[in-house]
N, CA and C atoms as an extended XYZ file, in Angstrom:
363
Properties=species:S:1:pos:R:3:atomname:S:1:resname:S:1:resid:I:1 pbc="F F F"
N        41.583      -86.389        9.481 N   MET     1
C        42.245      -87.468        8.815 CA  MET     1
C        41.274      -88.310        8.050 C   MET     1
N        40.061      -88.374        8.501 N   HIS     2
C        39.027      -89.184        7.789 CA  HIS     2
C        38.782      -88.727        6.378 C   HIS     2
N        39.080      -87.520        6.097 N   TRP     3
C        38.794      -87.000        4.699 CA  TRP     3
C        39.822      -87.753        3.826 C   TRP     3
N        41.020      -88.069        4.271 N   TYR     4
C        42.086      -88.752        3.529 CA  TYR     4
C        41.659      -90.225        3.323 C   TYR     4
N        41.334      -90.888        4.453 N   THR     5
C        41.064      -92.305        4.466 CA  THR     5
C        39.750      -92.607        3.692 C   THR     5
N        38.743      -91.708        3.852 N   ASP     6
C        37.526      -91.974        3.144 CA  ASP     6
C        37.714      -92.012        1.615 C   ASP     6
N        38.533      -91.043        1.204 N   VAL     7
C        38.794      -90.998       -0.283 CA  VAL     7
C        39.545      -92.234       -0.751 C   VAL     7
N        40.572      -92.722        0.032 N   LEU     8
C        41.201      -93.842       -0.263 CA  LEU     8
C        40.349      -95.212       -0.288 C   LEU     8
N        39.384      -95.136        0.607 N   LYS     9
C        38.402      -96.254        0.656 CA  LYS     9
C        37.575      -96.374       -0.625 C   LYS     9
N        37.349      -95.221       -1.171 N   ARG    10
C        36.427      -95.045       -2.419 CA  ARG    10
C        37.255      -94.905       -3.614 C   ARG    10
N        38.442      -95.506       -3.675 N   TYR    11
C        39.343      -95.226       -4.812 CA  TYR    11
C        38.926      -95.560       -6.128 C   TYR    11
N        37.945      -96.495       -6.221 N   THR    12
C        37.402      -96.937       -7.519 CA  THR    12
C        36.024      -96.414       -7.860 C   THR    12
N        35.535      -95.425       -7.069 N   GLU    13
C        34.253      -94.914       -7.098 CA  GLU    13
C        34.298      -93.511       -7.921 C   GLU    13
N        34.025      -93.695       -9.248 N   PHE    14
C        34.103      -92.466      -10.060 CA  PHE    14
C        32.734      -91.840      -10.234 C   PHE    14
N        31.697      -92.440       -9.743 N   SER    15
C        30.325      -91.916       -9.894 CA  SER    15
C        29.951      -91.196       -8.543 C   SER    15
N        28.932      -90.404       -8.647 N   GLY    16
C        28.562      -89.607       -7.484 CA  GLY    16
C        29.312      -88.250       -7.377 C   GLY    16
N        29.209      -87.581       -6.295 N   ARG    17
C        29.748      -86.265       -6.158 CA  ARG    17
C        30.597      -86.170       -4.874 C   ARG    17
N        31.541      -85.214       -4.936 N   ALA    18
C        32.452      -84.941       -3.878 CA  ALA    18
C        32.359      -83.482       -3.498 C   ALA    18
N        32.196      -83.100       -2.261 N   SER    19
C        32.109      -81.744       -1.915 CA  SER    19
C        33.504      -81.084       -2.027 C   SER    19
N        33.507      -79.747       -1.950 N   ARG    20
C        34.732      -78.983       -2.077 CA  ARG    20
C        35.611      -79.443       -0.848 C   ARG    20
N        35.013      -79.441        0.260 N   GLN    21
C        35.771      -79.719        1.606 CA  GLN    21
C        36.376      -81.181        1.407 C   GLN    21
N        35.735      -82.116        0.916 N   GLU    22
C        36.304      -83.518        0.813 CA  GLU    22
C        37.431      -83.435       -0.173 C   GLU    22
N        37.301      -82.776       -1.233 N   PHE    23
C        38.402      -82.691       -2.304 CA  PHE    23
C        39.596      -82.058       -1.750 C   PHE    23
N        39.388      -80.766       -1.201 N   TRP    24
C        40.589      -79.998       -0.765 CA  TRP    24
C        41.238      -80.562        0.442 C   TRP    24
N        40.430      -81.157        1.404 N   MET    25
C        41.074      -81.761        2.587 CA  MET    25
C        41.925      -82.909        2.195 C   MET    25
N        41.402      -83.780        1.238 N   PHE    26
C        42.235      -84.832        0.733 CA  PHE    26
C        43.453      -84.279        0.022 C   PHE    26
N        43.346      -83.207       -0.732 N   THR    27
C        44.465      -82.667       -1.374 CA  THR    27
C        45.558      -82.148       -0.358 C   THR    27
N        45.072      -81.489        0.663 N   LEU    28
C        45.932      -80.987        1.755 CA  LEU    28
C        46.651      -82.107        2.339 C   LEU    28
N        46.004      -83.162        2.833 N   PHE    29
C        46.572      -84.336        3.473 CA  PHE    29
C        47.601      -85.000        2.431 C   PHE    29
N        47.283      -85.063        1.182 N   ASN    30
C        48.142      -85.665        0.159 CA  ASN    30
C        49.385      -84.923        0.030 C   ASN    30
N        49.301      -83.629        0.043 N   VAL    31
C        50.575      -82.853       -0.068 CA  VAL    31
C        51.436      -82.966        1.150 C   VAL    31
N        50.759      -83.027        2.321 N   ILE    32
C        51.602      -83.272        3.605 CA  ILE    32
C        52.262      -84.559        3.508 C   ILE    32
N        51.536      -85.685        3.073 N   VAL    33
C        52.116      -86.984        3.079 CA  VAL    33
C        53.257      -87.015        1.937 C   VAL    33
N        53.036      -86.333        0.811 N   TYR    34
C        54.153      -86.248       -0.133 CA  TYR    34
C        55.383      -85.664        0.380 C   TYR    34
N        55.298      -84.629        1.123 N   VAL    35
C        56.410      -83.907        1.705 CA  VAL    35
C        57.019      -84.857        2.740 C   VAL    35
N        56.343      -85.533        3.499 N   LEU    36
C        56.839      -86.548        4.543 CA  LEU    36
C        57.587      -87.623        3.874 C   LEU    36
N        56.957      -88.213        2.896 N   VAL    37
C        57.494      -89.373        2.151 CA  VAL    37
C        58.791      -88.906        1.463 C   VAL    37
N        58.755      -87.726        0.958 N   SER    38
C        60.024      -87.126        0.236 CA  SER    38
C        61.145      -87.032        1.292 C   SER    38
N        60.877      -86.484        2.388 N   ILE    39
C        61.896      -86.267        3.465 CA  ILE    39
C        62.368      -87.588        3.942 C   ILE    39
N        61.449      -88.540        4.218 N   VAL    40
C        61.930      -89.888        4.715 CA  VAL    40
C        62.803      -90.605        3.683 C   VAL    40
N        62.304      -90.538        2.396 N   GLY    41
C        63.039      -91.169        1.304 CA  GLY    41
C        64.407      -90.610        1.097 C   GLY    41
N        64.592      -89.284        1.307 N   ASN    42
C        65.929      -88.763        1.154 CA  ASN    42
C        66.758      -89.047        2.422 C   ASN    42
N        66.177      -89.181        3.514 N   ILE    43
C        66.945      -89.487        4.776 CA  ILE    43
C        67.456      -90.933        4.582 C   ILE    43
N        66.704      -91.770        4.179 N   ILE    44
C        67.057      -93.298        4.072 CA  ILE    44
C        67.684      -93.603        2.727 C   ILE    44
N        67.898      -92.602        1.797 N   HIS    45
C        68.460      -92.719        0.565 CA  HIS    45
C        67.686      -93.640       -0.298 C   HIS    45
N        66.326      -93.517       -0.355 N   LEU    46
C        65.465      -94.192       -1.177 CA  LEU    46
C        64.561      -93.151       -1.855 C   LEU    46
N        65.042      -92.391       -2.795 N   PRO    47
C        64.280      -91.317       -3.337 CA  PRO    47
C        62.996      -91.824       -4.226 C   PRO    47
N        63.070      -93.090       -4.616 N   PHE    48
C        61.927      -93.583       -5.376 CA  PHE    48
C        60.771      -93.841       -4.611 C   PHE    48
N        60.769      -93.626       -3.246 N   LEU    49
C        59.587      -93.813       -2.441 CA  LEU    49
C        58.452      -92.836       -2.865 C   LEU    49
N        58.822      -91.619       -3.224 N   ILE    50
C        57.827      -90.653       -3.630 CA  ILE    50
C        57.170      -91.062       -4.906 C   ILE    50
N        57.802      -91.751       -5.782 N   GLY    51
C        57.178      -92.287       -7.024 CA  GLY    51
C        56.202      -93.302       -6.714 C   GLY    51
N        56.578      -94.280       -5.730 N   ILE    52
C        55.756      -95.354       -5.371 CA  ILE    52
C        54.457      -94.781       -4.686 C   ILE    52
N        54.596      -93.791       -3.751 N   TYR    53
C        53.517      -93.144       -3.176 CA  TYR    53
C        52.568      -92.420       -4.276 C   TYR    53
N        53.136      -91.878       -5.197 N   GLY    54
C        52.471      -91.117       -6.250 CA  GLY    54
C        51.554      -92.071       -7.074 C   GLY    54
N        52.176      -93.268       -7.356 N   LEU    55
C        51.455      -94.303       -8.057 CA  LEU    55
C        50.184      -94.882       -7.209 C   LEU    55
N        50.490      -95.023       -5.814 N   ALA    56
C        49.508      -95.585       -4.999 CA  ALA    56
C        48.231      -94.705       -4.807 C   ALA    56
N        48.505      -93.332       -4.902 N   VAL    57
C        47.364      -92.394       -4.733 CA  VAL    57
C        46.869      -91.823       -6.038 C   VAL    57
N        47.365      -92.386       -7.190 N   LEU    58
C        46.926      -91.797       -8.455 CA  LEU    58
C        45.444      -92.092       -8.681 C   LEU    58
N        44.994      -93.312       -8.542 N   LEU    59
C        43.650      -93.654       -8.859 CA  LEU    59
C        42.727      -92.950       -7.803 C   LEU    59
N        42.933      -92.962       -6.511 N   PRO    60
C        42.024      -92.172       -5.627 CA  PRO    60
C        42.009      -90.677       -5.927 C   PRO    60
N        43.173      -90.212       -6.354 N   SER    61
C        43.178      -88.655       -6.621 CA  SER    61
C        42.300      -88.452       -7.888 C   SER    61
N        42.393      -89.295       -8.954 N   LEU    62
C        41.598      -89.093      -10.113 CA  LEU    62
C        40.051      -89.275       -9.771 C   LEU    62
N        39.738      -90.219       -9.008 N   ALA    63
C        38.392      -90.506       -8.547 CA  ALA    63
C        37.761      -89.326       -7.869 C   ALA    63
N        38.458      -88.815       -6.946 N   VAL    64
C        37.955      -87.625       -6.121 CA  VAL    64
C        37.869      -86.455       -7.073 C   VAL    64
N        38.732      -86.176       -7.866 N   GLU    65
C        38.736      -85.166       -8.754 CA  GLU    65
C        37.497      -85.057       -9.702 C   GLU    65
N        37.256      -86.369      -10.302 N   ILE    66
C        36.168      -86.530      -11.189 CA  ILE    66
C        34.843      -86.342      -10.385 C   ILE    66
N        34.793      -86.925       -9.133 N   ARG    67
C        33.491      -86.658       -8.385 CA  ARG    67
C        33.377      -85.202       -8.008 C   ARG    67
N        34.451      -84.496       -7.834 N   ARG    68
C        34.330      -82.977       -7.647 CA  ARG    68
C        33.820      -82.351       -8.812 C   ARG    68
N        34.284      -82.754       -9.949 N   LEU    69
C        33.706      -82.092      -11.196 CA  LEU    69
C        32.251      -82.434      -11.383 C   LEU    69
N        31.851      -83.673      -10.968 N   HIS    70
C        30.460      -84.000      -10.944 CA  HIS    70
C        29.602      -83.070      -10.087 C   HIS    70
N        30.153      -82.728       -8.903 N   ASP    71
C        29.529      -81.893       -8.012 CA  ASP    71
C        29.195      -80.477       -8.683 C   ASP    71
N        29.951      -80.035       -9.616 N   THR    72
C        29.804      -78.785      -10.333 CA  THR    72
C        28.887      -78.996      -11.620 C   THR    72
N        28.387      -80.256      -11.701 N   ASP    73
C        27.504      -80.644      -12.792 CA  ASP    73
C        28.282      -80.620      -14.179 C   ASP    73
N        29.510      -81.042      -14.102 N   ARG    74
C        30.313      -81.316      -15.297 CA  ARG    74
C        30.694      -82.674      -15.416 C   ARG    74
N        30.934      -83.197      -16.614 N   SER    75
C        31.443      -84.511      -16.782 CA  SER    75
C        32.847      -84.650      -16.283 C   SER    75
N        33.178      -85.900      -15.945 N   GLY    76
C        34.531      -86.186      -15.506 CA  GLY    76
C        35.526      -86.013      -16.712 C   GLY    76
N        35.145      -85.973      -17.868 N   TRP    77
C        36.043      -85.772      -18.974 CA  TRP    77
C        36.615      -84.438      -18.925 C   TRP    77
N        36.056      -83.510      -18.168 N   TRP    78
C        36.690      -82.174      -18.076 CA  TRP    78
C        38.019      -82.168      -17.480 C   TRP    78
N        38.379      -83.310      -16.852 N   ILE    79
C        39.703      -83.492      -16.253 CA  ILE    79
C        40.866      -83.401      -17.316 C   ILE    79
N        40.509      -83.627      -18.603 N   PHE    80
C        41.452      -83.454      -19.678 CA  PHE    80
C        41.794      -82.030      -20.138 C   PHE    80
N        41.013      -81.133      -19.582 N   ILE    81
C        41.272      -79.653      -19.998 CA  ILE    81
C        42.566      -79.275      -19.255 C   ILE    81
N        43.068      -80.023      -18.185 N   GLY    82
C        44.326      -79.704      -17.671 CA  GLY    82
C        45.471      -80.042      -18.544 C   GLY    82
N        45.228      -80.816      -19.524 N   LEU    83
C        46.347      -81.084      -20.507 CA  LEU    83
C        46.661      -80.039      -21.516 C   LEU    83
N        45.688      -78.959      -21.648 N   VAL    84
C        45.979      -77.935      -22.500 CA  VAL    84
C        47.065      -76.992      -21.937 C   VAL    84
N        48.126      -76.759      -22.662 N   PRO    85
C        49.245      -75.957      -22.170 CA  PRO    85
C        48.639      -74.554      -21.625 C   PRO    85
N        49.336      -74.154      -20.605 N   ALA    86
C        49.165      -72.769      -19.992 CA  ALA    86
C        47.775      -72.627      -19.340 C   ALA    86
N        46.633      -72.506      -20.147 N   ILE    87
C        45.479      -72.079      -19.587 CA  ILE    87
C        44.634      -73.206      -19.068 C   ILE    87
N        44.911      -74.435      -19.556 N   GLY    88
C        44.163      -75.599      -19.126 CA  GLY    88
C        44.191      -75.904      -17.689 C   GLY    88
N        45.403      -75.914      -17.127 N   GLY    89
C        45.449      -76.204      -15.645 CA  GLY    89
C        44.793      -75.130      -14.787 C   GLY    89
N        44.855      -73.869      -15.210 N   ILE    90
C        44.267      -72.830      -14.539 CA  ILE    90
C        42.755      -72.964      -14.650 C   ILE    90
N        42.178      -73.330      -15.729 N   TRP    91
C        40.770      -73.417      -15.886 CA  TRP    91
C        40.260      -74.648      -15.113 C   TRP    91
N        41.048      -75.781      -15.085 N   LEU    92
C        40.687      -76.897      -14.194 CA  LEU    92
C        40.657      -76.546      -12.745 C   LEU    92
N        41.650      -75.737      -12.268 N   LEU    93
C        41.729      -75.271      -10.957 CA  LEU    93
C        40.449      -74.407      -10.564 C   LEU    93
N        39.985      -73.629      -11.555 N   VAL    94
C        38.863      -72.760      -11.264 CA  VAL    94
C        37.542      -73.684      -11.214 C   VAL    94
N        37.542      -74.657      -12.085 N   LEU    95
C        36.391      -75.594      -11.976 CA  LEU    95
C        36.305      -76.342      -10.649 C   LEU    95
N        37.478      -76.718      -10.179 N   LEU    96
C        37.504      -77.468       -8.900 CA  LEU    96
C        37.237      -76.537       -7.710 C   LEU    96
N        37.452      -75.213       -7.855 N   CYS    97
C        37.101      -74.353       -6.790 CA  CYS    97
C        35.646      -73.851       -6.724 C   CYS    97
N        34.950      -74.057       -7.786 N   LEU    98
C        33.505      -73.627       -7.887 CA  LEU    98
C        32.647      -74.349       -6.832 C   LEU    98
N        31.618      -73.774       -6.372 N   SER    99
C        30.755      -74.364       -5.460 CA  SER    99
C        29.901      -75.363       -6.276 C   SER    99
N        29.407      -76.486       -5.617 N   GLY   100
C        28.660      -77.427       -6.198 CA  GLY   100
C        27.211      -76.968       -6.400 C   GLY   100
N        26.510      -77.683       -7.331 N   THR   101
C        25.225      -77.273       -7.685 CA  THR   101
C        24.303      -77.614       -6.451 C   THR   101
N        23.364      -76.860       -5.983 N   PRO   102
C        22.603      -77.114       -4.906 CA  PRO   102
C        21.537      -78.245       -5.159 C   PRO   102
N        21.389      -79.115       -4.266 N   GLY   103
C        20.429      -80.201       -4.439 CA  GLY   103
C        20.973      -81.185       -5.439 C   GLY   103
N        20.103      -81.995       -5.919 N   ALA   104
C        20.487      -83.106       -6.800 CA  ALA   104
C        20.831      -82.556       -8.156 C   ALA   104
N        21.700      -83.212       -8.843 N   ASN   105
C        22.012      -82.988      -10.275 CA  ASN   105
C        22.032      -84.328      -10.949 C   ASN   105
N        22.419      -84.340      -12.272 N   ARG   106
C        22.481      -85.594      -12.963 CA  ARG   106
C        23.410      -86.645      -12.451 C   ARG   106
N        24.326      -86.238      -11.540 N   PHE   107
C        25.199      -87.145      -11.041 CA  PHE   107
C        24.920      -87.667       -9.629 C   PHE   107
N        23.795      -87.244       -9.064 N   GLY   108
C        23.273      -87.789       -7.868 CA  GLY   108
C        23.060      -86.632       -6.866 C   GLY   108
N        22.676      -87.051       -5.638 N   PRO   109
C        22.305      -85.994       -4.605 CA  PRO   109
C        23.553      -85.239       -4.182 C   PRO   109
N        23.260      -84.122       -3.592 N   ALA   110
C        24.376      -83.263       -2.991 CA  ALA   110
C        25.148      -84.122       -1.990 C   ALA   110
N        26.456      -83.858       -1.940 N   PRO   111
C        27.323      -84.594       -1.053 CA  PRO   111
C        26.945      -84.504        0.428 C   PRO   111
N        26.516      -83.292        0.722 N   GLU   112
C        26.095      -83.033        2.135 CA  GLU   112
C        24.901      -83.797        2.612 C   GLU   112
N        23.932      -84.052        1.653 N   THR   113
C        22.780      -84.748        1.963 CA  THR   113
C        22.810      -86.242        1.692 C   THR   113
N        24.040      -86.740        1.092 N   ALA   114
C        24.146      -88.152        0.776 CA  ALA   114
C        24.712      -88.945        1.963 C   ALA   114
N        24.314      -88.526        3.138 N   VAL   115
C        24.757      -89.308        4.354 CA  VAL   115
C        23.882      -90.481        4.551 C   VAL   115
N        24.527      -91.638        4.799 N   ALA   116
C        23.782      -92.880        5.068 CA  ALA   116
C        23.050      -92.749        6.422 C   ALA   116
N        21.768      -93.283        6.374 N   THR   117
C        21.035      -93.264        7.627 CA  THR   117
C        21.346      -94.502        8.526 C   THR   117
N        21.386      -94.268        9.764 N   PRO   118
C        21.802      -95.434       10.580 CA  PRO   118
C        20.714      -96.487       10.656 C   PRO   118
N        21.124      -97.776       10.740 N   ALA   119
C        20.199      -98.827       10.668 CA  ALA   119
C        19.417      -98.846       11.891 C   ALA   119
N        18.128      -99.148       11.738 N   LEU   120
C        17.233      -99.184       12.922 CA  LEU   120
C        17.421     -100.619       13.658 C   LEU   120
N        17.443     -100.481       15.017 N   ALA   121
C        17.705     -101.745       15.748 CA  ALA   121
C        16.400     -102.652       15.778 C   ALA   121
């Protein structure tokens, strides 16, 4: 669950890198919550709840996707390749599935090594 909440906490952080695990775990939890919100919205006859949820997670979703592209050493502007009909979405999916560059790249240190060190007492 922390994969989901960590991304929500960093909703305006477009710099840095996101590992494949962080991105795909957030995506998995996001799909699960979408389904649950859709079911609850239909049960209580408020189908617009899914739209409200979609707007609420739009910015965090874009931020983690751009950080994921940074991990593959690509600019966040590559997100717009998804707008190209037919092949654009497939190519973006391929980019998001690629492994990140080992070590530091122009967007910062590798996400696995970017762990904060505990404060000394």
